[in-house]
Biotite code that builds the C-alpha atoms (Angstrom):
import biotite.structure as struc

atoms = struc.array([
    struc.Atom([-2.400, 7.356, -28.973], chain_id="A", res_id=1, res_name="ILE", atom_name="CA", element="C"),
    struc.Atom([1.142, 6.906, -28.327], chain_id="A", res_id=2, res_name="LEU", atom_name="CA", element="C"),
    struc.Atom([2.183, 8.515, -31.882], chain_id="A", res_id=3, res_name="GLU", atom_name="CA", element="C"),
    struc.Atom([-0.238, 11.035, -31.073], chain_id="A", res_id=4, res_name="LEU", atom_name="CA", element="C"),
    struc.Atom([1.544, 12.009, -28.328], chain_id="A", res_id=5, res_name="LEU", atom_name="CA", element="C"),
    struc.Atom([5.340, 11.934, -30.122], chain_id="A", res_id=6, res_name="ILE", atom_name="CA", element="C"),
    struc.Atom([3.357, 13.735, -32.841], chain_id="A", res_id=7, res_name="GLN", atom_name="CA", element="C"),
    struc.Atom([1.944, 16.698, -30.852], chain_id="A", res_id=8, res_name="ARG", atom_name="CA", element="C"),
    struc.Atom([5.808, 16.628, -28.907], chain_id="A", res_id=9, res_name="ASP", atom_name="CA", element="C"),
    struc.Atom([7.499, 17.320, -32.071], chain_id="A", res_id=10, res_name="GLY", atom_name="CA", element="C"),
    struc.Atom([4.856, 20.554, -32.347], chain_id="A", res_id=11, res_name="GLU", atom_name="CA", element="C"),
    struc.Atom([5.061, 21.875, -29.612], chain_id="A", res_id=12, res_name="PHE", atom_name="CA", element="C"),
    struc.Atom([9.213, 21.458, -29.930], chain_id="A", res_id=13, res_name="GLN", atom_name="CA", element="C"),
    struc.Atom([9.199, 23.582, -33.789], chain_id="A", res_id=14, res_name="GLU", atom_name="CA", element="C"),
    struc.Atom([7.029, 26.347, -31.705], chain_id="A", res_id=15, res_name="LEU", atom_name="CA", element="C"),
    struc.Atom([9.396, 26.456, -28.698], chain_id="A", res_id=16, res_name="MET", atom_name="CA", element="C"),
    struc.Atom([12.344, 26.965, -30.860], chain_id="A", res_id=17, res_name="LYS", atom_name="CA", element="C"),
    struc.Atom([10.252, 29.174, -33.173], chain_id="A", res_id=18, res_name="LEU", atom_name="CA", element="C"),
    struc.Atom([10.053, 30.837, -29.285], chain_id="A", res_id=19, res_name="ALA", atom_name="CA", element="C"),
    struc.Atom([13.041, 30.691, -28.993], chain_id="A", res_id=20, res_name="VAL", atom_name="CA", element="C"),
    struc.Atom([13.829, 32.669, -32.329], chain_id="A", res_id=21, res_name="ASP", atom_name="CA", element="C"),
    struc.Atom([10.973, 35.480, -31.875], chain_id="A", res_id=22, res_name="GLN", atom_name="CA", element="C"),
    struc.Atom([12.201, 36.075, -28.681], chain_id="A", res_id=23, res_name="GLY", atom_name="CA", element="C"),
    struc.Atom([15.923, 36.653, -30.265], chain_id="A", res_id=24, res_name="LYS", atom_name="CA", element="C"),
    struc.Atom([14.358, 38.244, -32.949], chain_id="A", res_id=25, res_name="ILE", atom_name="CA", element="C"),
    struc.Atom([12.493, 40.778, -30.502], chain_id="A", res_id=26, res_name="HIS", atom_name="CA", element="C"),
    struc.Atom([15.510, 41.653, -27.943], chain_id="A", res_id=27, res_name="HIS", atom_name="CA", element="C"),
    struc.Atom([17.892, 42.369, -31.458], chain_id="A", res_id=28, res_name="GLU", atom_name="CA", element="C"),
    struc.Atom([14.742, 44.946, -32.446], chain_id="A", res_id=29, res_name="MET", atom_name="CA", element="C"),
    struc.Atom([14.975, 46.817, -28.282], chain_id="A", res_id=30, res_name="GLN", atom_name="CA", element="C"),
    struc.Atom([19.813, 46.796, -29.305], chain_id="A", res_id=31, res_name="LEU", atom_name="CA", element="C"),
    struc.Atom([18.462, 48.009, -32.811], chain_id="A", res_id=32, res_name="LEU", atom_name="CA", element="C"),
    struc.Atom([15.923, 50.716, -31.560], chain_id="A", res_id=33, res_name="GLU", atom_name="CA", element="C"),
    struc.Atom([18.223, 52.021, -28.667], chain_id="A", res_id=34, res_name="LYS", atom_name="CA", element="C"),
    struc.Atom([20.896, 52.496, -31.633], chain_id="A", res_id=35, res_name="VAL", atom_name="CA", element="C"),
    struc.Atom([18.145, 54.605, -33.322], chain_id="A", res_id=36, res_name="VAL", atom_name="CA", element="C"),
    struc.Atom([17.562, 56.383, -30.375], chain_id="A", res_id=37, res_name="GLU", atom_name="CA", element="C"),
    struc.Atom([20.783, 57.501, -30.072], chain_id="A", res_id=38, res_name="LYS", atom_name="CA", element="C"),
    struc.Atom([21.502, 58.292, -33.565], chain_id="A", res_id=39, res_name="ARG", atom_name="CA", element="C"),
    struc.Atom([18.378, 61.074, -34.019], chain_id="A", res_id=40, res_name="ASP", atom_name="CA", element="C"),
    struc.Atom([19.487, 62.335, -30.491], chain_id="A", res_id=41, res_name="ASN", atom_name="CA", element="C"),
    struc.Atom([22.492, 62.900, -31.420], chain_id="A", res_id=42, res_name="ASP", atom_name="CA", element="C"),
    struc.Atom([21.502, 64.528, -35.457], chain_id="A", res_id=43, res_name="ILE", atom_name="CA", element="C"),
    struc.Atom([19.171, 66.240, -33.283], chain_id="A", res_id=44, res_name="GLN", atom_name="CA", element="C"),
    struc.Atom([22.558, 68.006, -31.186], chain_id="A", res_id=45, res_name="GLN", atom_name="CA", element="C"),
    struc.Atom([24.633, 68.198, -34.904], chain_id="A", res_id=46, res_name="LEU", atom_name="CA", element="C"),
    struc.Atom([21.140, 70.261, -36.044], chain_id="A", res_id=47, res_name="GLN", atom_name="CA", element="C"),
    struc.Atom([20.616, 72.310, -32.799], chain_id="A", res_id=48, res_name="LYS", atom_name="CA", element="C"),
    struc.Atom([25.037, 73.102, -33.408], chain_id="A", res_id=49, res_name="GLN", atom_name="CA", element="C"),
    struc.Atom([24.492, 73.741, -37.346], chain_id="A", res_id=50, res_name="LEU", atom_name="CA", element="C"),
    struc.Atom([21.976, 75.885, -35.599], chain_id="A", res_id=51, res_name="LYS", atom_name="CA", element="C"),
    struc.Atom([23.768, 78.243, -33.512], chain_id="A", res_id=52, res_name="GLU", atom_name="CA", element="C"),
    struc.Atom([26.264, 78.121, -36.192], chain_id="A", res_id=53, res_name="ALA", atom_name="CA", element="C"),
    struc.Atom([24.402, 79.655, -38.917], chain_id="A", res_id=54, res_name="GLU", atom_name="CA", element="C"),
    struc.Atom([23.744, 82.094, -36.548], chain_id="A", res_id=55, res_name="HIS", atom_name="CA", element="C"),
    struc.Atom([26.993, 83.169, -35.816], chain_id="A", res_id=56, res_name="ILE", atom_name="CA", element="C"),
    struc.Atom([27.536, 83.152, -39.590], chain_id="A", res_id=57, res_name="LEU", atom_name="CA", element="C"),
    struc.Atom([24.166, 85.818, -40.727], chain_id="A", res_id=58, res_name="ALA", atom_name="CA", element="C"),
    struc.Atom([25.809, 88.031, -37.686], chain_id="A", res_id=59, res_name="THR", atom_name="CA", element="C"),
    struc.Atom([29.215, 87.537, -38.933], chain_id="A", res_id=60, res_name="ALA", atom_name="CA", element="C"),
    struc.Atom([28.331, 88.937, -42.632], chain_id="A", res_id=61, res_name="VAL", atom_name="CA", element="C"),
    struc.Atom([25.824, 91.273, -41.320], chain_id="A", res_id=62, res_name="TYR", atom_name="CA", element="C"),
    struc.Atom([28.416, 93.113, -39.298], chain_id="A", res_id=63, res_name="GLN", atom_name="CA", element="C"),
    struc.Atom([30.840, 92.529, -42.517], chain_id="A", res_id=64, res_name="ALA", atom_name="CA", element="C"),
    struc.Atom([28.411, 94.370, -44.641], chain_id="A", res_id=65, res_name="LYS", atom_name="CA", element="C"),
    struc.Atom([28.258, 97.443, -42.508], chain_id="A", res_id=66, res_name="GLU", atom_name="CA", element="C"),
    struc.Atom([31.296, 97.704, -41.854], chain_id="A", res_id=67, res_name="LYS", atom_name="CA", element="C"),
    struc.Atom([32.025, 97.604, -45.975], chain_id="A", res_id=68, res_name="LEU", atom_name="CA", element="C"),
    struc.Atom([29.467, 99.786, -45.741], chain_id="A", res_id=69, res_name="LYS", atom_name="CA", element="C"),
    struc.Atom([31.089, 102.515, -43.902], chain_id="A", res_id=70, res_name="SER", atom_name="CA", element="C"),
    struc.Atom([34.274, 102.001, -45.143], chain_id="A", res_id=71, res_name="ILE", atom_name="CA", element="C"),
    struc.Atom([32.682, 102.856, -48.673], chain_id="A", res_id=72, res_name="GLU", atom_name="CA", element="C"),
    struc.Atom([30.911, 105.748, -46.857], chain_id="A", res_id=73, res_name="LYS", atom_name="CA", element="C"),
    struc.Atom([33.743, 107.164, -45.517], chain_id="A", res_id=74, res_name="ALA", atom_name="CA", element="C"),
    struc.Atom([35.906, 106.679, -48.327], chain_id="A", res_id=75, res_name="ARG", atom_name="CA", element="C"),
    struc.Atom([33.515, 108.824, -51.176], chain_id="A", res_id=76, res_name="LYS", atom_name="CA", element="C"),
    struc.Atom([32.628, 111.458, -47.945], chain_id="A", res_id=77, res_name="GLY", atom_name="CA", element="C"),
])
């Protein structure tokens, strides 16, 4: 019976080590999820800024084309 207890204790120790290792992995995963979430928020913010810049640029290009049309019309007229 003593050998069985020693064997069970060894199995228990292995399971405890496995549980500790899994706990560490779980903690690491949580930290990585937070990093991913922050990066995702950064990307969303950059996408928003890019859309705003794209809109401003499109407006500027449109206004420049209109101005060129006006200049061309003035030259001809």
